[in-house]
N, C-alpha and C positions, 0 to 999 in steps of 0.2 A: 902383791897378789899371790905369788908363789908361796910365800910364808903363810898367808891366810889359808890357802888350800891345804897345805901340809898340816896346819893346825886343825882344820875340819876333819881331815883324815884320821888324825890321832883321836879326836873326840869320837868319831864313828867307831874306831877300833875299840876304844874303851867301852863303848856301849854294846860291843859284840856284833857290830854290823860291818860287813866287808863291802867296800865300794866295787863297782863293776870292773874298773880297770885293775884293781887289786886282785879280784877273782881271776881275771884272765892271766895276770902275772903268775898267780899261784898255779893255775892249770898248766901254763907253759912250763913251769918248773917241774911239776909232777910228770908231765908228758916227756920232757927232756930226760928226766931221771930214768923212766922206764924204757925209753928208746935206747939208752946206753946199756941197760940190762939186756935187751934183745940183741944188741950188736956185739956186746962183749962177753955175754954168757951169764950164768947163774950168779946169784948174790947171797942167798941165804936168809934174807928177811925181805920185808917189803921195801927195799931200798937198793941203792947201787952198791957195787962191791966195796965191802969194808966200811961203809958209812955208819953202820950200827956197831962197830967194834967186832964184827964177825970176820974170821979169817977167810979171805977170798978163795982159799984153796980147800974150803970145807967140802965134805961129801954130800951131794944133793940127795942121795938115796937115804942116808942116815937122817938128814933133816926131814925128809918126807915121812919117814917112819915115826919120827918124834911128833909129827903133826897128826898122825893117825892113819896113814896109808900102810897097806900091807905089802909084803914081798910080792904077792901076786899082782897087785896094782902096778908095781914098778916094772914088771916083765914086759918085754916087747913094746916098749914105749918109744915113739919117734925121738930122734936126736933133739936135745935142748927143749923138749916139751916140759920136762920136769926141771924147774929152775930152783927148787927149794923155797919158793915163795909161798906165802900164805900163813895162816895162823890156826889151821885145823883142816878137817876133811869133810866138806859139806855133803859129799856123796854117801858118807857113812850113815846119815840120817834121812837122806832124800827118798829112800824106798822107791827107786825108779822101777817102772814096769815096762815090759816089752810093748813097743808102740808109742811110748810117751814122746812128746815134743818138749825138748829141754832147752832152756836159755841160760847161758853162763854170762854173768855180768863181770866184765874185766877178765877176759879169757886168757890174756897173756900168750904164752907159747902153745896153749891148747891142751895142757895136761888134763884138767878136769873134764874138758869136752871129749877127749879121747877115751877117758875112763867111762864117761856117761854113755857113749855110743856102744860100748860093750854091753851095757845093761839094757838099753832100749832096743837093741837088735836092728835087723835090716828094716823092720817095719816102723821103727822110730826115727827121730831126727833131732840133731843137736845144733844149736846156733850159738856162736860165741861173739860177743861184742866187746871191742876194746878201742880206746881213744888214741892208741899209739900205732901209727902206720908201720913201724918196724916190727911190732909184735904181730900185727895182722899178717904181714908178709911172711914172717917166720912160721906162724901157725898154718897158713895156707900152703906153704912149701911142705911142711910136715904131713898135712892131710893128703896132698897130691902124691907125694913120694910113697906114702903108705897105701894109696889106692882106696882111701875112705870115700864112700859115696853118700853117706848120711850125716855129714857134718860140714858146716860152712862158717866162715868168719866174716863179720861185718864191721867196718870202721864206724865208730860213733861214740858219743858220750852217754853214760848211763842215765844222765838227767834228761836225755832226749833220745830214747831208744828207737833205732831203725827197725821196728817190729810192729806188725799190725795189731789192732785191738783183738782181744779174746783169742790169741793165737797159740799160746803155749800151756802145757800142763804143769810144768815145774820150773821154777827159777832157782839156780844155784849161784853162789858167789863166795869167793874165798879172799877175805881181807882186802876188799876193794871199796865198799861203801863208805868206810871211815875216811877215805881220801876225797870223797865227793864234797863239794862246797855247798851244795843244796840238797841235803839228804831227804828232806820232805818230798822234793820233786822226784827223787829216785824211787821212793816208795809209791808215789802216785803213778809213776810210769810202770812200775812193776805190777801194780793192781790193774792198770789199763790193759796190759798185754796178756795177762793171765786169763785163761778160760774160766767160766764160773766153776767154783769148786777147786780151782787150781791152787797151788801152794808154793811158798818159798822155803828153801832150806839153805841157810847162810851161816858161814863161819866168819866172824869179824871181831875187831877190837873195839871195845866200848870203854868209856870212862866210868870208874866206880868211885872216884874222889876228884877233888879239884886238881887239875893238872898245873904244875908250876909254870910260871910264865917263861922261865929260861928254856923250857922244852917246848911249850906251846908256840913260841915265837920262832923256833928253829925250823927253817924250811927242810933241813935234812931229816929231822924227826917227823915232820909232816909227811914227807915222802916215805918215811919208815913206819907209817901206820900208827903213830903215837899221838902227835899233836892234834891230828884231825879227829880223834875219837870223841864221840858224843856221849853224854851221860846215858846210862842204861835206861833210866826212867823216861828220858826224852825220846829215846828210840822207840820204846813201847808206845808212847803217845803218838808219835809220827805214824806208826803202823795203824793205830786205831783211827787216826785222822784220815788215812788213805782208804779206810773201809775194811781192813783186815780183821779177821776173827780167829779164835783158837790160837792165840799168841803164846808161845813158849820160849823163854829165854833162860839159858843155864850156862854157867862158866865151864870151860873144859877142866878136867881133873888136873892136867899138868900146865894150866895157864901160867902160873908164876914162873915155871921153868922156861916156857916159850918166850915170855916177855923179857925175862932176865938175860937170856942169851942175845936178844936184840940190842939192848941198851945196858951193857955192863956198868955197874958202879953208880947208876943214877936212881936206883930204887923205883924204876918205872912200874914195876909189878905191884907197887903199893897204890897206884891210882888208875891203872888201866888193866883190862883182863881180856883174854880170848873167850868169846861167847859163841854158843850155838843158838841161832835164832830161827824159829819156825813160825809160820803163820799161814792162814788160808783165806782165799777170796770166797765170799759168800756164793751160794749156789744160784741166787737170783739177782 
């Protein structure tokens, strides 16, 4: 019976279907990975220290600048908020306005949330959602010690957002949706919580060619934002299926350099890329 079940699991895997117990195992692996990042400090890519071949002693500010953040962005940032994680700067395209309510999917130590609160001002509000208790604890500590009143962090999965319907103006996310095992559900949830006319501004990794099995089956690469990447065309279709309009998807200018630094020597930059993804919820 055990052999038969294993055989069925292999068949489902070959068909691109992940069984429920396998999904939970993968989620646990990703959650554990990021809990270690929160407990031990920055890592330099979407993975735990050194797992992508990155020197654990790398400079997080240099890494952040390479992703598109400015020197001004990095000033007066709470401790460990900037972990050097991500594959771009979603705030660079978000065009946040004073008074906006912003939701960050996979908020980590709170870096993008803290930057967003500067832009939305005291009349705005920022919500960060993360599935890792250790990250939520770190982000809340940073917010409390900094005296921030217009930012909060909620524990939850981005496939099941702890946010009310029609509640936010802008959704941002930095290299997190690729980790989700049910990406269509993520976009459905994003559409649900956005106000009519609201929009998403996301930086993420997408597949531009078939990912070799040796990387796709590697849990370390999955946690490193590589193996979980979906084809760019499929992402566009998912957004359309959720109801989004005005969809724009473009690769970052330095995408190859970013990916190459994550996975040296595996030519990952030939089949995945860092993309900027924008879309809008209809007004009605």
